[in-house]
C-alpha positions in Angstrom: 90.3 -57.4 42.0 91.9 -60.0 44.2 90.7 -61.3 47.5 92.0 -59.1 50.2 92.1 -56.0 48.1 91.1 -52.9 50.1 89.7 -49.8 48.4 89.1 -46.5 50.2 85.8 -44.8 49.2 86.3 -41.1 48.7 83.6 -38.5 49.2 81.6 -40.4 51.8 80.0 -37.9 54.2 78.1 -38.3 57.4 76.6 -35.9 59.8 79.1 -35.0 62.5 79.2 -37.7 65.3 76.4 -39.6 63.5 75.9 -42.4 61.0 73.5 -40.6 58.7 74.8 -40.7 55.1 74.6 -37.4 53.3 73.1 -37.6 49.8 76.3 -36.3 48.2 77.9 -39.7 49.2 75.6 -41.7 46.9 77.5 -41.1 43.7 80.6 -42.8 45.2 78.7 -45.7 46.7 76.9 -46.2 43.5 80.2 -47.2 41.9 80.4 -50.1 44.4 76.8 -51.0 43.5 77.7 -51.1 39.8 80.8 -53.2 40.5 78.8 -55.7 42.5 76.1 -55.9 39.9 78.6 -56.6 37.2 80.4 -59.2 39.4 77.5 -61.3 40.9 79.7 -63.5 43.1 81.6 -60.6 44.7 81.4 -60.4 48.5 82.8 -57.4 50.3 83.3 -56.1 53.8 82.5 -52.4 54.4 84.9 -51.0 57.0 84.3 -47.8 58.9 87.2 -45.9 60.5 87.5 -42.8 62.7 90.2 -40.5 64.0 91.3 -40.5 67.6 89.0 -37.7 68.7 86.7 -39.1 71.5 86.6 -42.3 73.4 87.4 -45.6 71.7 84.0 -47.2 72.5 82.2 -44.3 71.0 84.4 -44.3 67.9 83.9 -48.1 67.6 80.1 -47.6 67.7 80.1 -44.7 65.3 82.4 -46.5 62.8 80.3 -49.6 62.9 77.1 -47.7 62.4 78.6 -45.8 59.5 79.8 -49.0 57.8 76.3 -50.4 58.3 74.7 -47.3 56.8 76.8 -47.8 53.7 76.0 -51.5 53.6 72.3 -50.7 54.0 72.4 -48.3 51.1 74.1 -50.8 48.9 71.5 -53.4 49.8 68.7 -50.9 49.1 70.1 -50.6 45.6 69.3 -54.3 44.9 72.5 -56.1 46.2 71.8 -59.2 48.3 72.7 -58.5 51.9 74.4 -61.9 52.1 77.1 -60.4 49.8 77.9 -57.7 52.4 79.6 -57.6 55.7 80.3 -54.5 57.7 82.6 -53.7 60.6 83.7 -50.7 62.6 87.4 -50.4 63.4 87.2 -47.0 65.3 90.7 -45.6 65.3 92.5 -48.9 65.5 93.8 -48.8 61.9 95.0 -45.3 61.1 96.5 -44.5 57.7 98.0 -41.2 58.8 99.1 -39.5 62.1 96.2 -38.2 64.2 98.2 -35.1 65.3 97.1 -32.8 62.4 93.7 -32.0 61.0 94.8 -33.4 57.6 95.9 -36.7 59.2 92.6 -37.0 61.1 90.7 -36.3 58.0 92.5 -39.2 56.2 91.7 -41.5 59.1 88.0 -40.8 58.9 87.2 -43.0 56.0 85.1 -45.9 54.7 86.7 -48.7 52.8 85.6 -52.0 51.2 87.6 -55.2 51.2 87.1 -58.0 48.7 86.2 -61.2 50.6 85.3 -63.4 47.7 85.3 -63.0 43.9 
């Protein structure tokens, strides 16, 4: 993976309007943990994104807290927190139109970006 590579994590689930990770998310995040354990100098940013439902400041807070929840889980699995950054982008970086349920679902996502190999 090259610096700047962004990867969308599929099957990451939270309670509606909250940042509590659902246990069925752990399998996907464990792939990131495994990647980081096999690449000990890898540093990543966890990015949280929302759809356009609700106020921007609320979505920024929720997306940041969700990114932090993923980063905390990764750290709890033995990855040094210095190798992780997290940021919430709210609905400022959509990947699909927000005018359909399918588009909004695509925009509600967690990604990681390679900061350093």
